[in-house]
SERO-4910 file (N, C-alpha, C, O; in steps of 0.05 Angstrom, whole numbers):
BEGIN
 pado doro    nc1    nc2    nc3   cac1   cac2   cac3    cc1    cc2    cc3    oc1    oc2    oc3
  Unk    A   2237    627   2927   2219    631   2950   2236    635   2975   2254    619   2981
  Unk    A   2230    656   2990   2245    661   3015   2239    639   3035   2217    629   3037
  Unk    A   2260    632   3051   2257    611   3071   2245    622   3097   2231    608   3111
  Unk    A   2252    648   3102   2242    661   3127   2226    686   3120   2231    699   3100
  Unk    A   2207    693   3137   2191    716   3132   2207    741   3138   2227    741   3153
  Unk    A   2198    763   3127   2211    789   3130   2204    801   3157   2181    807   3162
  Unk    A   2224    804   3175   2218    815   3201   2209    845   3201   2198    855   3220
  Unk    A   2215    859   3179   2208    887   3177   2181    891   3163   2173    913   3157
  Unk    A   2166    869   3159   2138    872   3152   2122    874   3177   2130    864   3198
  Unk    A   2098    886   3176   2081    888   3200   2075    861   3211   2075    856   3235
  Unk    A   2068    842   3192   2062    815   3201   2085    802   3214   2082    790   3236
  Unk    A   2109    804   3202   2132    790   3212   2141    801   3239   2148    786   3257
  Unk    A   2140    828   3242   2148    841   3267   2131    832   3291   2141    825   3312
  Unk    A   2105    832   3286   2087    825   3308   2087    794   3313   2082    786   3336
  Unk    A   2093    779   3293   2095    750   3297   2119    743   3314   2118    725   3330
  Unk    A   2141    757   3310   2166    752   3325   2164    763   3353   2172    749   3372
  Unk    A   2154    787   3356   2156    800   3382   2129    806   3396   2129    814   3419
  Unk    A   2107    802   3383   2082    812   3394   2062    792   3405   2039    798   3406
  Unk    A   2071    768   3413   2052    748   3423   2063    734   3447   2087    734   3453
  Unk    A   2045    722   3462   2053    706   3486   2072    684   3479   2090    677   3495
  Unk    A   2068    672   3456   2085    649   3447   2114    658   3445   2132    642   3452
  Unk    A   2119    682   3437   2146    692   3433   2155    711   3455   2173    728   3450
  Unk    A   2143    709   3478   2149    728   3500   2179    728   3507   2191    749   3512
  Unk    A   2192    704   3507   2220    703   3513   2238    717   3493   2260    726   3499
  Unk    A   2228    720   3468   2243    734   3447   2243    764   3453   2264    777   3451
  Unk    A   2220    775   3459   2219    804   3464   2234    811   3489   2246    833   3491
  Unk    A   2233    794   3510   2248    798   3534   2278    799   3528   2292    817   3537
  Unk    A   2288    779   3513   2316    778   3506   2324    802   3490   2344    815   3495
  Unk    A   2308    809   3470   2314    831   3452   2316    857   3467   2335    873   3464
  Unk    A   2296    863   3484   2295    888   3499   2317    890   3519   2330    911   3522
  Unk    A   2323    869   3533   2345    869   3552   2372    875   3539   2389    889   3550
  Unk    A   2375    864   3514   2400    869   3500   2401    898   3489   2422    910   3490
  Unk    A   2379    908   3479   2378    935   3468   2382    955   3491   2397    975   3488
  Unk    A   2368    952   3513   2370    970   3535   2397    966   3550   2406    984   3565
  Unk    A   2409    943   3546   2436    937   3556   2437    935   3586   2457    943   3598
  Unk    A   2416    925   3597   2416    918   3626   2392    899   3630   2373    899   3615
  Unk    A   2394    884   3652   2373    864   3657   2349    877   3670   2345    877   3694
  Unk    A   2332    890   3653   2309    905   3664   2284    888   3664   2264    896   3678
  Unk    A   2283    866   3649   2258    851   3647   2263    822   3654   2281    809   3644
  Unk    A   2246    813   3672   2245    784   3679   2220    772   3666   2221    750   3655
  Unk    A   2199    787   3668   2174    778   3655   2159    803   3645   2164    825   3654
  Unk    A   2142    799   3625   2127    822   3615   2097    814   3612   2090    791   3611
  Unk    A   2081    835   3612   2052    832   3606   2046    849   3582   2052    873   3581
  Unk    A   2034    837   3561   2027    852   3537   2002    869   3544   1983    859   3556
  Unk    A   2003    894   3535   1980    912   3539   1966    917   3513   1976    911   3491
  Unk    A   1942    929   3515   1927    936   3491   1943    956   3474   1951    977   3484
  Unk    A   1948    949   3449   1965    966   3432   1950    992   3423   1963   1010   3412
  Unk    A   1924    993   3427   1909   1017   3419   1901   1033   3444   1889   1021   3462
  Unk    A   1908   1058   3445   1903   1074   3468   1889   1100   3460   1899   1114   3442
  Unk    A   1866   1106   3472   1851   1130   3464   1861   1154   3480   1874   1151   3501
  Unk    A   1856   1178   3469   1863   1202   3482   1845   1207   3507   1826   1192   3512
  Unk    A   1852   1228   3522   1837   1234   3546   1809   1244   3539   1790   1241   3555
  Unk    A   1806   1256   3515   1780   1265   3506   1772   1250   3481   1789   1239   3467
  Unk    A   1746   1251   3475   1736   1235   3452   1747   1245   3426   1752   1229   3408
  Unk    A   1752   1271   3424   1761   1282   3398   1791   1282   3395   1802   1291   3375
  Unk    A   1806   1271   3415   1835   1270   3413   1844   1247   3396   1830   1227   3394
  Unk    A   1868   1250   3384   1879   1228   3368   1886   1205   3386   1893   1209   3409
  Unk    A   1885   1181   3375   1893   1158   3391   1921   1149   3384   1932   1159   3364
  Unk    A   1932   1131   3399   1958   1119   3394   1955   1090   3389   1941   1076   3404
  Unk    A   1967   1080   3368   1967   1051   3363   1996   1042   3361   2011   1049   3343
  Unk    A   2004   1026   3381   2032   1017   3383   2036    991   3368   2017    976   3364
  Unk    A   2061    987   3359   2067    960   3348   2069    940   3370   2055    919   3369
  Unk    A   2085    945   3390   2087    928   3414   2085    946   3438   2098    966   3440
  Unk    A   2068    938   3458   2065    954   3482   2063    935   3505   2045    919   3507
  Unk    A   2083    936   3523   2084    916   3545   2095    929   3570   2106    952   3570
  Unk    A   2093    915   3592   2101    925   3618   2115    903   3634   2107    879   3633
  Unk    A   2136    910   3648   2150    889   3663   2139    887   3692   2119    901   3699
  Unk    A   2151    869   3707   2141    864   3734   2143    887   3753   2131    887   3775
  Unk    A   2160    907   3746   2163    931   3763   2145    954   3754   2147    976   3766
  Unk    A   2129    950   3734   2111    971   3725   2124    989   3704   2112   1008   3695
  Unk    A   2149    983   3696   2162    998   3675   2149    991   3648   2142    968   3643
  Unk    A   2147   1011   3631   2132   1008   3605   2152   1007   3582   2172   1022   3581
  Unk    A   2146    990   3562   2163    987   3539   2145    989   3514   2127    974   3509
  Unk    A   2152   1009   3497   2139   1012   3471   2160   1006   3450   2181   1017   3450
  Unk    A   2153    987   3432   2172    980   3411   2159    986   3384   2137    976   3377
  Unk    A   2171   1004   3369   2161   1012   3343   2180   1004   3321   2204   1008   3323
  Unk    A   2169    993   3300   2185    986   3276   2175   1005   3254   2152   1005   3246
  Unk    A   2193   1021   3243   2186   1041   3223   2201   1035   3197   2226   1034   3196
  Unk    A   2186   1030   3176   2198   1021   3151   2208   1043   3133   2228   1040   3119
  Unk    A   2195   1067   3135   2203   1088   3117   2204   1115   3132   2191   1118   3152
  Unk    A   2219   1134   3121   2222   1159   3134   2195   1173   3137   2179   1174   3118
  Unk    A   2191   1185   3160   2166   1199   3166   2173   1226   3178   2188   1227   3198
  Unk    A   2162   1247   3167   2166   1273   3178   2156   1275   3207   2134   1265   3212
  Unk    A   2171   1287   3225   2163   1290   3253   2161   1264   3267   2145   1261   3286
  Unk    A   2176   1243   3259   2174   1217   3272   2181   1219   3302   2168   1207   3318
  Unk    A   2203   1233   3308   2211   1235   3336   2189   1249   3353   2186   1243   3376
  Unk    A   2174   1268   3341   2152   1281   3355   2130   1261   3359   2116   1261   3380
  Unk    A   2125   1244   3340   2105   1223   3343   2112   1204   3366   2095   1196   3381
  Unk    A   2138   1198   3368   2148   1181   3390   2142   1194   3416   2133   1180   3435
  Unk    A   2147   1220   3419   2142   1234   3443   2112   1234   3450   2104   1231   3473
  Unk    A   2095   1238   3429   2066   1237   3433   2057   1210   3443   2041   1208   3461
  Unk    A   2067   1188   3430   2060   1161   3439   2069   1156   3468   2054   1145   3484
  Unk    A   2093   1165   3475   2103   1161   3502   2086   1175   3522   2082   1165   3545
  Unk    A   2074   1198   3515   2058   1213   3534   2033   1196   3542   2023   1199   3564
  Unk    A   2023   1179   3524   2000   1162   3531   2008   1143   3553   1993   1139   3573
  Unk    A   2032   1131   3551   2041   1112   3571   2045   1126   3598   2040   1114   3619
  Unk    A   2055   1150   3597   2059   1165   3622   2033   1173   3635   2029   1170   3659
  Unk    A   2014   1183   3618   1988   1191   3629   1973   1166   3640   1960   1168   3661
  Unk    A   1976   1144   3627   1962   1120   3637   1972   1112   3665   1957   1105   3682
  Unk    A   1998   1114   3669   2010   1108   3695   1998   1127   3717   1990   1118   3738
  Unk    A   1997   1153   3710   1988   1172   3730   1958   1167   3737   1950   1170   3760
  Unk    A   1942   1159   3717   1914   1154   3722   1910   1130   3739   1893   1129   3757
  Unk    A   1926   1109   3734   1924   1084   3750   1931   1090   3779   1918   1081   3797
  Unk    A   1953   1105   3783   1962   1111   3810   1940   1128   3825   1934   1122   3848
  Unk    A   1930   1148   3811   1910   1165   3824   1884   1150   3830   1872   1154   3851
  Unk    A   1876   1132   3812   1852   1116   3818   1857   1098   3843   1839   1095   3859
  Unk    A   1881   1087   3845   1887   1070   3868   1887   1086   3894   1876   1077   3914
  Unk    A   1899   1110   3893   1901   1126   3917   1874   1137   3925   1869   1141   3949
  Unk    A   1856   1142   3906   1830   1152   3912   1813   1132   3928   1794   1139   3941
  Unk    A   1821   1106   3926   1806   1085   3940   1816   1081   3968   1804   1067   3984
  Unk    A   1840   1094   3975   1851   1091   4002   1832   1105   4022   1823   1127   4017
  Unk    A   1827   1093   4045   1809   1104   4064   1820   1128   4079   1805   1146   4087
  Unk    A   1847   1129   4081   1859   1151   4096   1862   1176   4079   1873   1174   4057
  Unk    A   1853   1198   4088   1854   1223   4073   1883   1231   4066   1888   1241   4044
  Unk    A   1901   1227   4085   1929   1234   4081   1941   1216   4059   1955   1226   4041
  Unk    A   1935   1190   4060   1945   1172   4039   1934   1179   4012   1947   1177   3992
  Unk    A   1908   1187   4012   1895   1193   3987   1908   1216   3972   1908   1218   3947
  Unk    A   1921   1234   3987   1934   1258   3974   1964   1254   3972   1979   1273   3969
  Unk    A   1973   1229   3974   2001   1223   3976   2016   1224   3949   2040   1229   3949
  Unk    A   2002   1220   3927   2016   1217   3901   2033   1242   3895   2023   1264   3896
  Unk    A   2058   1237   3889   2077   1259   3885   2088   1260   3856   2109   1271   3851
  Unk    A   2073   1250   3838   2079   1250   3809   2102   1231   3802   2111   1232   3779
  Unk    A   2110   1214   3820   2131   1195   3812   2119   1174   3794   2098   1162   3799
  Unk    A   2132   1169   3771   2122   1149   3752   2145   1130   3745   2169   1137   3747
  Unk    A   2138   1107   3736   2158   1087   3728   2170   1094   3701   2159   1110   3686
  Unk    A   2193   1083   3696   2207   1089   3671   2191   1080   3647   2177   1060   3647
  Unk    A   2194   1096   3625   2182   1089   3600   2204   1087   3579   2220   1106   3576
  Unk    A   2206   1064   3566   2226   1060   3545   2212   1058   3518   2193   1043   3514
  Unk    A   2221   1074   3499   2211   1073   3471   2234   1064   3453   2253   1079   3450
  Unk    A   2231   1040   3442   2252   1029   3425   2242   1030   3396   2222   1018   3389
  Unk    A   2256   1045   3380   2248   1049   3352   2269   1035   3333   2292   1043   3332
  Unk    A   2260   1015   3320   2277   1001   3300   2270   1012   3273   2248   1008   3263
  Unk    A   2289   1026   3261   2284   1041   3236   2297   1026   3212   2321   1021   3213
  Unk    A   2281   1020   3192   2292   1007   3168   2299   1028   3147   2295   1024   3123
  Unk    A   2310   1051   3156   2319   1072   3139   2339   1089   3154   2342   1086   3179
  Unk    A   2352   1107   3141   2371   1126   3153   2356   1152   3159   2344   1164   3141
  Unk    A   2356   1161   3184   2341   1185   3192   2351   1210   3177   2335   1224   3166
  Unk    A   2377   1214   3178   2388   1238   3165   2416   1231   3155   2435   1227   3171
  Unk    A   2420   1229   3128   2446   1221   3117   2469   1240   3125   2492   1232   3124
  Unk    A   2462   1264   3133   2484   1283   3141   2494   1279   3169   2514   1291   3176
  Unk    A   2480   1263   3185   2489   1258   3212   2512   1239   3213   2518   1225   3193
  Unk    A   2526   1238   3236   2549   1220   3238   2542   1191   3232   2519   1183   3235
  Unk    A   2562   1176   3224   2557   1148   3216   2555   1130   3241   2572   1112   3245
  Unk    A   2535   1135   3258   2529   1117   3280   2501   1107   3277   2484   1121   3266
  Unk    A   2496   1083   3286   2470   1071   3280   2451   1072   3304   2428   1066   3301
  Unk    A   2461   1079   3328   2445   1079   3352   2444   1106   3365   2465   1120   3367
  Unk    A   2420   1115   3373   2417   1140   3387   2401   1136   3413   2379   1125   3412
  Unk    A   2413   1144   3435   2401   1142   3461   2393   1170   3470   2410   1188   3473
  Unk    A   2367   1175   3475   2358   1202   3481   2344   1202   3508   2325   1187   3513
  Unk    A   2353   1221   3525   2339   1226   3551   2338   1256   3555   2351   1271   3540
  Unk    A   2323   1265   3575   2324   1294   3582   2351   1300   3594   2360   1286   3613
  Unk    A   2364   1320   3583   2392   1325   3591   2397   1355   3594   2386   1371   3580
  Unk    A   2414   1362   3614   2422   1389   3617   2441   1397   3594   2460   1383   3588
  Unk    A   2434   1419   3581   2448   1428   3557   2478   1434   3563   2495   1428   3548
  Unk    A   2483   1448   3586   2510   1456   3592   2527   1434   3603   2549   1430   3594
  Unk    A   2517   1419   3623   2533   1398   3635   2534   1372   3619   2550   1355   3624
  Unk    A   2515   1369   3600   2513   1345   3584   2509   1320   3602   2519   1299   3597
  Unk    A   2493   1324   3623   2487   1303   3642   2456   1298   3642   2441   1317   3639
  Unk    A   2448   1273   3645   2419   1267   3646   2405   1283   3668   2414   1283   3691
  Unk    A   2383   1296   3661   2367   1311   3681   2345   1293   3692   2338   1294   3715
  Unk    A   2335   1275   3675   2315   1255   3683   2316   1232   3663   2318   1236   3639
  Unk    A   2315   1208   3674   2315   1184   3657   2289   1169   3658   2288   1145   3654
  Unk    A   2268   1184   3665   2241   1171   3665   2233   1163   3637   2223   1141   3633
  Unk    A   2238   1180   3617   2232   1174   3590   2258   1168   3575   2276   1185   3574
  Unk    A   2260   1144   3564   2284   1136   3549   2276   1129   3520   2260   1111   3516
  Unk    A   2288   1143   3501   2283   1137   3473   2308   1125   3461   2330   1136   3464
  Unk    A   2304   1103   3447   2327   1090   3433   2319   1086   3404   2299   1074   3397
  Unk    A   2336   1098   3386   2332   1095   3357   2355   1079   3346   2378   1085   3350
  Unk    A   2348   1058   3330   2369   1042   3318   2364   1042   3287   2344   1033   3278
  Unk    A   2383   1054   3272   2381   1056   3243   2393   1030   3231   2418   1028   3229
  Unk    A   2376   1012   3224   2386    985   3215   2403    986   3190   2422    970   3189
  Unk    A   2398   1003   3170   2416   1003   3147   2445   1010   3153   2463   1003   3138
  Unk    A   2450   1023   3176   2477   1031   3184   2491   1008   3199   2515   1009   3203
  Unk    A   2476    988   3207   2489    965   3220   2499    946   3199   2483    931   3188
  Unk    A   2525    946   3194   2536    930   3172   2557    910   3182   2573    900   3165
  Unk    A   2558    905   3207   2578    886   3217   2573    858   3206   2550    849   3205
  Unk    A   2594    843   3197   2590    815   3190   2586    799   3215   2593    808   3237
  Unk    A   2575    775   3212   2568    758   3235   2593    752   3251   2592    750   3276
  Unk    A   2616    749   3238   2641    742   3252   2650    763   3272   2665    758   3290
  Unk    A   2640    788   3268   2647    810   3286   2625    816   3306   2628    835   3322
  Unk    A   2604    801   3306   2582    805   3325   2588    789   3350   2580    766   3352
  Unk    A   2602    802   3368   2612    788   3392   2594    789   3416   2602    780   3438
  Unk    A   2571    801   3413   2551    803   3435   2524    794   3425   2519    794   3401
  Unk    A   2507    786   3444   2480    778   3436   2465    802   3424   2448    798   3406
  Unk    A   2470    826   3434   2457    850   3423   2464    853   3393   2446    858   3377
  Unk    A   2489    851   3386   2497    853   3358   2486    830   3341   2479    834   3318
  Unk    A   2485    807   3353   2474    784   3338   2444    788   3332   2434    780   3311
  Unk    A   2430    800   3351   2402    806   3347   2399    825   3322   2382    820   3305
  Unk    A   2415    846   3322   2413    865   3300   2420    851   3273   2408    856   3253
  Unk    A   2441    835   3274   2449    820   3250   2426    803   3240   2421    802   3216
  Unk    A   2414    788   3258   2392    770   3250   2369    785   3237   2359    777   3217
  Unk    A   2361    807   3250   2339    823   3239   2345    834   3211   2328    835   3194
  Unk    A   2370    841   3207   2378    852   3181   2381    830   3159   2378    836   3136
  Unk    A   2386    805   3167   2394    785   3148   2377    760   3147   2380    744   3128
  Unk    A   2359    756   3166   2346    729   3166   2329    724   3142   2325    702   3133
  Unk    A   2318    745   3131   2300    742   3107   2316    729   3084   2304    715   3067
  Unk    A   2342    735   3082   2357    724   3059   2375    700   3067   2391    691   3051
  Unk    A   2372    690   3091   2387    667   3100   2375    641   3088   2351    639   3084
  Unk    A   2393    623   3082   2384    596   3074   2381    578   3098   2365    559   3099
  Unk    A   2397    583   3118   2397    567   3143   2407    584   3166   2418    605   3161
  Unk    A   2405    574   3190   2414    588   3214   2444    581   3218   2451    558   3222
  Unk    A   2462    601   3217   2491    596   3220   2497    584   3247   2482    588   3266
  Unk    A   2519    571   3249   2528    558   3274   2531    579   3297   2525    573   3320
  Unk    A   2540    603   3290   2544    624   3310   2518    633   3323   2518    644   3345
  Unk    A   2496    627   3310   2469    634   3321   2454    610   3332   2430    611   3336
  Unk    A   2469    588   3336   2456    564   3344   2452    563   3375   2466    548   3389
  Unk    A   2434    580   3385   2427    579   3413   2397    578   3416   2382    579   3395
  Unk    A   2387    576   3439   2358    572   3444   2341    594   3433   2320    589   3420
  Unk    A   2350    619   3437   2334    642   3428   2331    642   3397   2309    645   3387
  Unk    A   2353    639   3383   2352    641   3354   2340    616   3341   2329    617   3319
  Unk    A   2343    593   3355   2329    569   3344   2299    573   3346   2284    565   3328
  Unk    A   2290    585   3368   2261    590   3370   2252    611   3349   2231    608   3337
  Unk    A   2268    632   3346   2262    652   3325   2260    639   3298   2241    645   3283
  Unk    A   2279    622   3292   2278    608   3266   2252    592   3262   2241    592   3241
  Unk    A   2244    578   3283   2219    562   3281   2195    579   3277   2175    571   3265
  Unk    A   2195    604   3288   2172    622   3285   2171    634   3257   2149    639   3247
  Unk    A   2194    640   3245   2194    655   3220   2198    637   3195   2199    648   3173
  Unk    A   2200    611   3198   2202    594   3175   2176    594   3159   2155    588   3170
  Unk    A   2178    600   3134   2155    601   3117   2141    574   3115   2117    572   3115
  Unk    A   2157    552   3113   2145    526   3109   2129    516   3134   2113    498   3131
  Unk    A   2133    529   3157   2118    521   3181   2091    536   3182   2074    529   3199
  Unk    A   2087    555   3165   2062    571   3166   2039    555   3156   2042    539   3137
  Unk    A   2015    559   3167   1991    547   3157   1983    562   3132   1992    584   3127
  Unk    A   1966    550   3115   1957    565   3091   1944    592   3098   1949    611   3083
  Unk    A   1929    593   3120   1917    619   3127   1938    639   3135   1936    663   3128
  Unk    A   1958    630   3151   1980    648   3159   1995    658   3134   2003    681   3133
  Unk    A   2000    639   3116   2015    646   3091   1999    667   3075   2011    686   3064
  Unk    A   1973    664   3073   1957    682   3059   1957    710   3072   1959    730   3059
  Unk    A   1955    710   3099   1956    735   3114   1982    750   3110   1983    774   3107
  Unk    A   2004    734   3110   2030    746   3107   2033    758   3079   2042    780   3075
  Unk    A   2025    743   3058   2027    752   3031   2010    777   3026   2018    795   3012
  Unk    A   1986    777   3038   1969    800   3036   1981    825   3049   1979    847   3038
  Unk    A   1994    821   3072   2007    843   3086   2029    855   3069   2033    879   3067
  Unk    A   2045    837   3056   2067    846   3038   2055    861   3014   2066    881   3006
  Unk    A   2033    851   3004   2021    863   2981   2011    891   2987   2015    910   2972
  Unk    A   1999    895   3011   1989    921   3019   2013    940   3022   2011    963   3014
  Unk    A   2035    931   3034   2058    947   3037   2071    955   3011   2079    978   3007
  Unk    A   2072    936   2992   2083    942   2965   2065    962   2951   2075    981   2938
  Unk    A   2039    959   2953   2020    977   2940   2023   1005   2951   2023   1025   2936
  Unk    A   2026   1007   2978   2029   1033   2990   2055   1046   2981   2056   1070   2975
  Unk    A   2077   1030   2981   2103   1041   2972   2102   1050   2943   2112   1072   2937
  Unk    A   2088   1035   2926   2086   1042   2898   2070   1068   2895   2076   1085   2879
  Unk    A   2048   1070   2911   2032   1094   2910   2047   1119   2918   2045   1140   2906
  Unk    A   2064   1116   2940   2080   1138   2949   2101   1146   2928   2106   1170   2924
  Unk    A   2113   1126   2915   2133   1131   2894   2120   1146   2871   2131   1165   2860
  Unk    A   2096   1137   2864   2082   1150   2842   2075   1179   2848   2078   1197   2832
  Unk    A   2065   1183   2873   2059   1211   2882   2083   1228   2881   2082   1252   2873
  Unk    A   2106   1217   2889   2131   1232   2889   2139   1240   2861   2146   1263   2855
  Unk    A   2137   1220   2842   2144   1225   2814   2125   1246   2802   2133   1263   2787
  Unk    A   2099   1243   2808   2079   1262   2798   2085   1290   2808   2083   1310   2793
  Unk    A   2093   1292   2834   2100   1317   2845   2124   1330   2832   2125   1354   2827
  Unk    A   2144   1312   2826   2168   1322   2812   2161   1333   2784   2171   1354   2777
  Unk    A   2145   1318   2770   2137   1326   2743   2122   1353   2744   2126   1371   2728
  Unk    A   2103   1354   2764   2087   1378   2766   2105   1402   2773   2102   1424   2763
  Unk    A   2125   1397   2791   2144   1418   2798   2160   1428   2774   2165   1452   2771
  Unk    A   2169   1408   2758   2184   1416   2734   2167   1433   2715   2176   1453   2704
  Unk    A   2142   1424   2711   2124   1439   2693   2119   1467   2703   2119   1486   2688
  Unk    A   2114   1468   2730   2108   1494   2741   2133   1512   2740   2131   1536   2736
  Unk    A   2157   1499   2744   2182   1515   2743   2186   1525   2715   2195   1548   2711
  Unk    A   2180   1508   2694   2183   1517   2666   2164   1540   2660   2172   1560   2648
  Unk    A   2139   1537   2669   2119   1558   2664   2127   1584   2678   2124   1606   2668
  Unk    A   2137   1580   2703   2145   1604   2718   2169   1618   2705   2171   1642   2705
  Unk    A   2187   1601   2693   2210   1612   2679   2201   1628   2655   2212   1650   2649
  Unk    A   2182   1617   2640   2172   1631   2616   2158   1657   2624   2162   1678   2612
  Unk    A   2143   1655   2646   2129   1679   2655   2149   1701   2663   2145   1724   2657
  Unk    A   2170   1692   2677   2190   1711   2686   2204   1724   2662   2210   1747   2662
  Unk    A   2209   1707   2642   2222   1717   2618   2205   1738   2603   2216   1758   2594
  Unk    A   2179   1732   2602   2161   1751   2588   2160   1777   2604   2161   1799   2592
  Unk    A   2158   1775   2630   2156   1799   2647   2182   1815   2645   2181   1840   2644
  Unk    A   2204   1801   2644   2230   1815   2642   2232   1830   2615   2241   1852   2613
  Unk    A   2222   1816   2593   2222   1829   2567   2204   1854   2566   2212   1874   2554
  Unk    A   2181   1852   2578   2162   1875   2579   2175   1898   2594   2172   1921   2585
  Unk    A   2188   1892   2616   2200   1913   2632   2222   1927   2616   2225   1952   2617
  Unk    A   2238   1912   2602   2260   1923   2585   2248   1940   2563   2259   1962   2557
  Unk    A   2226   1931   2552   2213   1947   2530   2203   1973   2541   2205   1994   2528
  Unk    A   2191   1973   2565   2181   1998   2577   2204   2018   2582   2201   2042   2579
  Unk    A   2227   2007   2591   2250   2024   2596   2260   2038   2570   2268   2061   2569
  Unk    A   2260   2022   2548   2269   2033   2522   2250   2055   2513   2258   2076   2503
  Unk    A   2224   2050   2516   2204   2071   2508   2208   2096   2525   2208   2118   2515
  Unk    A   2212   2091   2552   2216   2114   2570   2241   2130   2562   2241   2155   2563
  Unk    A   2262   2115   2555   2287   2129   2547   2283   2146   2522   2294   2168   2521
  Unk    A   2269   2135   2502   2264   2150   2478   2247   2175   2483   2252   2197   2472
  Unk    A   2226   2172   2500   2209   2195   2506   2225   2216   2521   2221   2240   2517
  Unk    A   2243   2207   2539   2259   2226   2554   2277   2242   2535   2281   2266   2539
  Unk    A   2289   2228   2515   2306   2242   2496   2291   2263   2480   2302   2284   2473
  Unk    A   2265   2258   2476   2248   2277   2461   2238   2299   2478   2223   2316   2469
  Unk    A   2246   2299   2504   2239   2321   2522   2212   2319   2534   2202   2338   2545
  Unk    A   2200   2295   2534   2173   2292   2546   2177   2293   2577   2197   2283   2587
  Unk    A   2157   2305   2590   2158   2308   2619   2160   2281   2633   2147   2262   2625
  Unk    A   2177   2279   2654   2181   2253   2667   2156   2242   2680   2151   2218   2680
  Unk    A   2139   2260   2691   2114   2251   2703   2096   2238   2682   2083   2218   2688
  Unk    A   2095   2250   2658   2079   2238   2636   2090   2211   2628   2075   2192   2624
  Unk    A   2117   2209   2626   2129   2184   2619   2122   2162   2639   2117   2139   2633
  Unk    A   2123   2170   2665   2117   2151   2686   2088   2141   2683   2083   2117   2687
  Unk    A   2069   2159   2677   2041   2150   2674   2038   2132   2650   2023   2113   2651
  Unk    A   2053   2137   2629   2050   2121   2604   2063   2093   2606   2053   2074   2596
  Unk    A   2086   2092   2621   2101   2066   2621   2097   2050   2647   2103   2026   2647
  Unk    A   2088   2063   2668   2086   2049   2693   2111   2048   2709   2112   2037   2731
  Unk    A   2133   2060   2698   2158   2062   2713   2157   2084   2733   2141   2103   2731
  Unk    A   2174   2082   2754   2175   2103   2774   2191   2126   2764   2207   2124   2745
  Unk    A   2187   2149   2777   2202   2173   2769   2232   2169   2773   2248   2178   2757
  Unk    A   2239   2155   2795   2267   2149   2801   2280   2133   2779   2302   2138   2770
  Unk    A   2265   2112   2770   2276   2094   2749   2280   2110   2723   2301   2107   2710
  Unk    A   2261   2128   2716   2263   2144   2691   2286   2163   2694   2300   2168   2674
  Unk    A   2290   2175   2717   2312   2195   2721   2339   2182   2717   2358   2196   2708
  Unk    A   2341   2157   2723   2367   2143   2720   2373   2134   2692   2395   2126   2686
  Unk    A   2353   2135   2674   2357   2126   2647   2374   2145   2631   2380   2141   2608
***
């Protein structure tokens, strides 16, 4: 029986980072990942955001919060590779940007002064999207585990705008032993990668943040209802993974069968074509008109002339 819950389960991720009780954990984690003291306090926002129109797709965030300066933080945990994931991140970020603009415009519309009411100049607060990936995005890419993405000038390689900041961390590539984790940032990544298989909290992690994390994720501290919810969430994830694996295997088998059938079909067609050329060659030897041979065999005049 595992001593700690899996942080890469939906239940575990939100239990660690997605509640008022663990607010100091998400503040510590984000400050370390962003690598500057950007958050003193946060307010959790509704994780479900509708589009501007009724028929538009909605966004459902794992963690969605805002600091005291109005800067927005979206934290996504992705367990398996998803096609167009970076595009989905951009789509999600657009909701946070649009929401800011709507709030500002609503506030300015209430200003009594006409000049003030038209004052908004499209300035928006920073949006950070932190993506913790429990898979490798592209095995052919360099062996680095962290990607920092901003709008950048292609020629000068300098940031053009840092309003939108995307951070991708590929957890399978983070393989440092605890003895080499010399910063709180590295220790956070180590803990997320290893806490599920830990028997106890090592001395190197014996500080207030990780002691609190340990108390939150200890299986024996969970109520029966929490334990049931956690086990059900794992069961759903395992079932989904098994279904995807089965679909993949079925697709492979179908592809093999279709490939074999296509190969047989190609072989038959190739044999028929060769047979037609032999017939055409024999007729040509017997002095039959090339036009007539073409009508009989389906070969072109050019093909028959070359025989």
